[in-house]
C-alpha positions in Angstrom: -9.2 10.2 -29.2 -7.2 6.9 -29.2 -8.1 4.0 -31.4 -11.1 1.8 -30.8 -10.4 -1.0 -28.4 -12.5 -4.0 -27.1 -12.8 -4.7 -23.4 -14.0 -8.1 -22.1 -16.1 -8.2 -19.0 -16.4 -11.6 -17.1 -20.2 -11.1 -16.5 -23.1 -9.1 -17.8 -23.8 -8.0 -14.2 -20.4 -6.2 -14.0 -20.8 -4.6 -17.4 -24.3 -3.4 -16.4 -23.0 -1.9 -13.2 -20.2 -0.1 -14.9 -22.7 1.4 -17.3 -21.9 3.2 -20.5 -18.2 3.0 -21.6 -16.2 5.8 -23.2 -17.0 6.0 -27.0 -13.7 4.3 -28.1 -14.2 1.3 -25.9 -16.4 -1.6 -27.0 -17.6 -4.1 -24.4 -17.9 -7.9 -24.8 -18.7 -10.7 -22.4 -15.9 -13.3 -21.7 -15.4 -15.2 -18.5 -12.3 -16.9 -19.9 -14.0 -20.3 -19.6 -16.8 -20.2 -22.3 -16.5 -18.6 -25.7 -16.8 -14.8 -25.9 -19.5 -13.1 -27.7 -16.9 -11.5 -30.0 -13.8 -13.0 -31.8 -10.9 -13.6 -29.4 -8.6 -11.6 -31.7 -10.7 -8.5 -31.2 -10.1 -8.3 -27.4 -7.6 -5.7 -26.4 -8.3 -5.4 -22.6 -9.4 -8.4 -20.4 -11.0 -8.0 -17.0 -10.5 -11.2 -15.2 -13.3 -13.0 -13.2 -13.1 -12.8 -9.4 -11.4 -15.8 -7.8 -11.5 -17.9 -11.0 -9.7 -21.2 -11.4 -6.1 -20.4 -12.5 -6.5 -23.0 -15.2 -9.3 -20.9 -16.8 -7.2 -17.7 -16.4 -4.6 -19.2 -18.7 -7.1 -19.0 -21.5 -6.3 -15.3 -21.8 -3.4 -16.5 -23.9 -5.9 -17.4 -26.6 -6.7 -13.7 -27.0 -3.5 -12.9 -28.8 -4.0 -9.1 -28.9 -4.7 -8.5 -25.3 -2.4 -5.7 -24.1 -4.0 -5.0 -20.7 -5.2 -7.4 -18.0 -7.2 -6.1 -15.0 -7.6 -8.5 -12.0 -10.3 -8.3 -9.4 -7.9 -9.4 -6.8 -5.1 -7.7 -5.0 -2.7 -10.6 -5.4 -1.3 -11.4 -8.8 1.1 -14.3 -8.0 1.7 -16.5 -11.1 0.1 -14.0 -13.5 3.4 -12.5 -14.8 4.7 -16.0 -15.7 1.3 -16.7 -17.3 1.1 -13.5 -19.3 4.8 -12.7 -19.8 5.6 -9.9 -22.2 2.2 -9.7 -23.8 0.3 -7.4 -21.5 0.4 -5.0 -18.6 -1.3 -6.1 -15.4 -3.4 -3.9 -13.2 -4.7 -5.2 -9.9 -7.7 -4.4 -7.6 -5.4 -3.1 -4.9 -7.4 -1.1 -2.4 -10.7 -2.7 -3.3 -10.3 -5.5 -0.8 -8.3 -3.6 1.9 -11.1 -3.0 4.4 -12.6 -6.5 4.0 -9.3 -8.3 4.3 -8.4 -6.2 7.4 -11.8 -7.2 8.9 -11.2 -10.9 8.5 -7.6 -10.6 9.8 -8.9 -9.0 13.0 -11.9 -11.4 13.1 -9.7 -14.5 12.9 -7.4 -13.2 15.6 -10.2 -12.3 17.9 -12.1 -15.5 17.3 -9.1 -17.6 18.0 -7.9 -15.7 21.0 -11.3 -15.6 22.6 -12.1 -19.2 22.0 -15.1 -18.8 19.6 -14.5 -22.1 17.8 -14.7 -23.9 21.2 -17.9 -22.0 22.1 -19.5 -23.0 18.8 -18.7 -26.6 19.4 -20.0 -26.3 23.0 -23.2 -24.7 21.6 -23.7 -27.7 19.3 -23.7 -29.8 22.5 -25.7 -27.5 24.7 -22.7 -27.3 27.0 -22.1 -24.2 29.3 -18.3 -24.1 29.4 -16.7 -20.8 30.7 -13.0 -20.7 30.1 -10.3 -18.0 30.4 -8.8 -17.2 26.9 -5.7 -15.1 26.1 -7.6 -12.2 24.4 -6.0 -9.6 22.2 -5.3 -6.8 24.6 -1.7 -6.7 25.8 -0.6 -9.3 23.3 2.5 -8.7 21.2 1.4 -8.8 17.6 3.8 -9.2 14.7 2.3 -7.7 11.5 4.2 -8.9 8.5 3.3 -6.7 5.6 2.9 -2.9 5.7 1.3 -2.2 2.3 -2.3 -1.0 1.8 -4.0 -3.9 3.6 -1.3 -4.0 6.3 -1.9 -0.4 7.0 -5.7 -1.1 7.3 -4.9 -3.9 9.8 -2.6 -1.6 11.7 -5.4 1.0 12.1 -7.9 -1.6 13.3 -5.4 -3.0 15.8 -4.8 0.3 17.4 -7.9 0.4 19.7 -7.1 -3.1 20.9 -4.2 -2.0 23.0 -1.6 -4.4 21.6 2.2 -4.2 21.5 2.7 -4.0 17.7 5.8 -5.0 15.8 5.7 -4.3 12.1 7.8 -6.0 9.4 8.2 -4.9 5.8 10.5 -5.7 2.9 13.1 -3.3 4.2 13.8 -1.8 7.6 12.7 1.9 7.9 10.8 4.4 10.0 7.5 5.8 8.9 4.9 8.1 10.5 3.7 5.3 12.7 7.2 4.3 14.0 9.7 1.6 13.3 9.3 -1.0 10.6 11.7 -4.0 10.8 12.7 -6.0 7.8 11.3 -9.5 7.2 14.9 -10.6 7.6 14.7 -9.6 11.2 11.5 -11.7 11.8 13.4 -14.6 13.4 15.1 -12.2 15.8 11.7 -11.1 17.3 9.8 -14.3 16.8 10.2 -15.3 20.5 8.2 -12.3 21.5 5.4 -12.6 19.0 2.1 -14.1 20.4 0.0 -13.3 17.3 1.6 -13.4 13.9 -0.5 -11.8 11.2 0.7 -12.3 7.6 -0.3 -10.0 4.7 2.6 -10.1 2.3 2.4 -10.7 -1.4 3.6 -14.1 -2.6 6.9 -14.0 -4.4 10.3 -15.7 -4.3 11.3 -13.9 -1.1 8.1 -14.7 0.8 7.5 -18.3 -0.3 7.7 -20.3 3.0 8.7 -17.1 4.8 7.2 -18.9 7.8 9.0 -22.2 7.9 9.7 -24.8 10.6 12.6 -22.8 12.0 10.6 -19.6 12.4 7.6 -21.5 13.8 9.8 -23.2 16.4 10.9 -19.7 17.7 7.3 -18.6 18.4 6.3 -18.9 22.0 4.0 -21.7 23.1 0.4 -20.8 22.5 1.1 -18.3 19.7 -1.4 -17.9 16.9 -0.7 -17.6 13.2 -3.2 -15.5 11.2 -2.6 -15.9 7.5 -4.6 -13.6 5.2 -1.8 -13.4 2.6 -1.3 -16.5 0.5 -1.1 -20.1 1.6 2.5 -20.8 0.4 3.8 -18.0 2.6 3.7 -20.6 5.3 5.3 -24.1 5.1 2.1 -26.2 5.5 3.9 -29.4 6.7 5.7 -27.4 9.4 2.5 -25.6 10.4 0.6 -28.9 10.7 3.3 -30.4 12.9 3.1 -27.4 15.3 -0.7 -27.1 15.3 -1.4 -30.8 15.6 0.9 -31.0 18.6 -1.2 -28.3 20.3 1.8 -26.0 20.8 0.7 -23.3 18.3 -2.7 -22.2 17.0 -3.7 -21.2 13.5 -6.5 -19.0 12.2 -6.2 -18.8 8.5 -8.1 -17.7 5.4 -5.6 -19.1 2.9 -3.9 -22.4 2.5 -1.5 -24.5 0.5 -3.0 -26.5 -1.1 -6.2 -24.6 -1.8 -9.0 -25.6 -1.6 -7.9 -27.5 1.5 -8.7 -31.2 0.9 -11.4 -32.7 2.9 -9.0 -35.2 4.5 -6.4 -32.6 5.4 -5.2 -32.9 9.0 -5.9 -29.3 9.8 -9.6 -29.9 9.7 -9.3 -32.1 12.7 -7.3 -29.8 14.8 -9.4 -28.0 17.5 -6.9 -25.2 17.6 -7.3 -24.5 13.9 -9.8 -21.9 12.7 -10.4 -22.3 8.9 -12.2 -19.9 6.5 -12.3 -20.6 2.8 -10.4 -17.7 1.3 -13.2 -15.3 2.0 -10.9 -12.3 2.8 -12.1 -9.8 0.3 -15.5 -11.4 -0.4 -18.0 -9.1 1.3 -20.8 -7.0 0.0 -18.4 -4.0 -0.1 -16.4 -5.7 -2.9 -18.7 -5.3 -5.9 -19.5 -1.6 -5.6 -15.8 -0.8 -4.9 -14.7 -2.8 -7.9 -17.2 -1.0 -10.1 -15.8 2.4 -8.9 -12.3 1.3 -9.7 -13.3 0.0 -13.2 -15.0 3.2 -14.1 -11.8 5.1 -13.4 -9.7 2.5 -15.2 -11.9 2.6 -18.3 -11.6 6.4 -18.5 -7.8 6.1 -18.2 -7.6 3.4 -20.8 -9.8 5.3 -23.2 -7.3 8.1 -23.0 -4.3 5.9 -23.6 -3.1 6.0 -19.9 -2.1 3.1 -17.8 -4.7 3.4 -15.1 -4.3 2.6 -11.4 -2.5 -0.3 -9.7 -0.1 -1.1 -12.5 2.1 -3.9 -11.3 3.6 -5.3 -14.5 4.7 -3.8 -17.7 6.1 -5.9 -20.6 
């Protein structure tokens, strides 16, 4: 048995759902915003709140003895700089995969079948049949072939699309060819639907810039379920406001999207407020992951989804 360690849970609801902890793990409640119900120096493992304000997440630095951080998100951009060499970081990779794949397909379908226009017509009681591009027979560029990217690929398969996949390196897997993101510009002229699901890092920041957007064909749709800064917002606004390109996005830069942001006024922009993984499937899947993690930590093991080690 390893030494006694204290684990902070962001809510009582999450702790109750996880149930009894291994004997050598002691639970406390700390949402990183208010004071914990135990001294900060006692906390060894911190489970972050879901989709919390990054300014509050920085408060983990006040718990000087935290050696393990568990996120409830798949992305962890900015957390390594925030935590540094103090703690390992485990993510919730896999927990959000199905839900994020759902919203990626939903955004693409809604945009390509004109759902936003139909909703506006409904508000006006206007019967307005139009011909829309649809998803079938479109060339889709899927940028990101990790866990969520694979779930998107599987869901695209029945829609009879021509799929081009892009990953960090060029390779061939069991589903065929994967091009490198460095080749994205070479194929951009063919891509009618660009779906982004890459992590945000130095190599993907503004991966979709003005030059790449200019290479997309007229009428192409950008679906971003990755992170806002993967796309150059100013360049995107210029293309969407002109009417040449469409966007259906769950993430933005800045975020939240300010009320006076020009994208709100673009009829060819479909905006959802970073809801990708936030379905009723999230909580029970997160609980299952935490139960496995707690068992691993109680035995001195790293647990799943380790993305950073000091």
